C-alpha positions, 0 to 999 in steps of 0.5 A: 500499500502506498498510503497509511492512516495519518495517525500512523505517521508522525507529522503526516509524513506520507510517502507517495509512490503512486507513480510506480503503478505505471512507471518505475519512478522511484526505486524504494532502496534508494529512497530508504537510503536517502532518508537514512543519509539525511537523518544521520547528517542531522545535528544532534546532541544525543546518541542515535540508533538507525536500523536500516533494512536494505532489501538488496539483493532480494526477490523480485530481482529488480534494479534500475537499468543504469550504467552499472546494470548495462556493465554487467549485461555486457560482462555476463553476456547472458541470454535474455530470459524472454518467457516469464516463469510461472509463480504459485502465489498468484501475485504480480512479479517483475522479471528482468530479461537479464537476471544475473546482471540485475542481481549483480547490479543490486549487490554493487548498489548495496555496496555503494550504499554502505560506503556512503553511510561509512563516509558520512559517519566519518565525515561527521567526526563520529567514527570512534563513537559509532558501531556499524553492523552489517549482516543478512537475515538468511542465505541466498534465495532462488525465487524470481530471478535469484541464481545461488549456483551461478553466484555461489551465493552460499560460499560452498555451504549446504543449502539456501534460504529456507534451509536450516543447513549452514547455507541457509542460516550461517550469515556474514556478520561484520562489525566496524567501530574505529579504535574499539574493534581490532581488525580480524576474524572472530570464531564466536558463535552468536545469533540475531537475539544477541543484538538486543542485549548488546544494544542495551549494554552499549546504551548504559542500560541493565541487560535484561536477564529474561532474554535468550540473547547474550551481549556481544560487547565483550567479543566486539571490544575484546574486554571481559569474558564473552558468554557462550550459548550452550546451544542455539536453536532454529525451526522453520514451518514450511516445506515439511517442518524443520528443526536445527541445533548448533552446540559447539562444533556439533550441528543437528538437523531434523527435517519433515517434523510436520509430516513424521512423528519420529523424524531422524536427526542428521548430525554434522561436525562442523569443525571437520565438515562445514559443508555438512556432507557427512552425516555421523548420527549413527556413530554418535547416539549419545549426542543425538539423544542430547540434540533431541532433548534440546529440540523438544525443550526449545520448541514452544507449541503454539496452536496458531503455528503448529510445527510438530506432527502431533501438534498438527494432528490435534489441530486437524 
């Protein structure tokens, strides 16, 4: 929707994108980026927080056909996709005739955005007092123009978006804080639910003890003892239902939990097998038993979101 009720917008800050119904007049990512730049440039005496959810790259794969796009059209020399693929969601989708070029141009645009944000922070003289985090919410997508195989989007890991294998959930997490974060790579295993307590601590607040997350401040600043999760848990409610647990170097994955009552757990040692190619469940029954306990205890049943076989059966 292009419009929202006035009470949902402070100062009636309404954005009119009705021109996009007929023409590609405004690229939403450009608009989001410009608003963020304007906000950061404002003069203020208090600290600020910016959550900047760029949607590049994403499905649909669509980008302005500018010089960068044309550069990749020539570079890839791909055959044009003339026939629009069929979709199952009933929605209208945009399909670029050169999807590889469009995807690469989206990535290049995102890279440019990040560079401009960092330049503004540097020019304002707040580089030593500003933490900049860059990450993603999932692995590469395959829908509506995405081609993870062509771009090696999962970096050789197993799976893509909607998978609970490493290719679907292990994401780049880059932190920049001049003078505080030392250049290098950390092997710490964390998750998005660690960010809220991290922000609490950075803001000088008491970190809530009723959260699943653990503050990442020690690992970012190399000060103090970084707390470790005994395990991390994920679940996914589509494609038969999935569960996964990461504990140290061990990774357990259980598929088809909605379709089967006792779906087997796959087990991988990520230290020796980051690609999750060798299922060693049969040789490690004690670890499998612990993985199952964690999956059962971490899952919270919800009538509106049934996941496990017995939950779906009760709903039916």
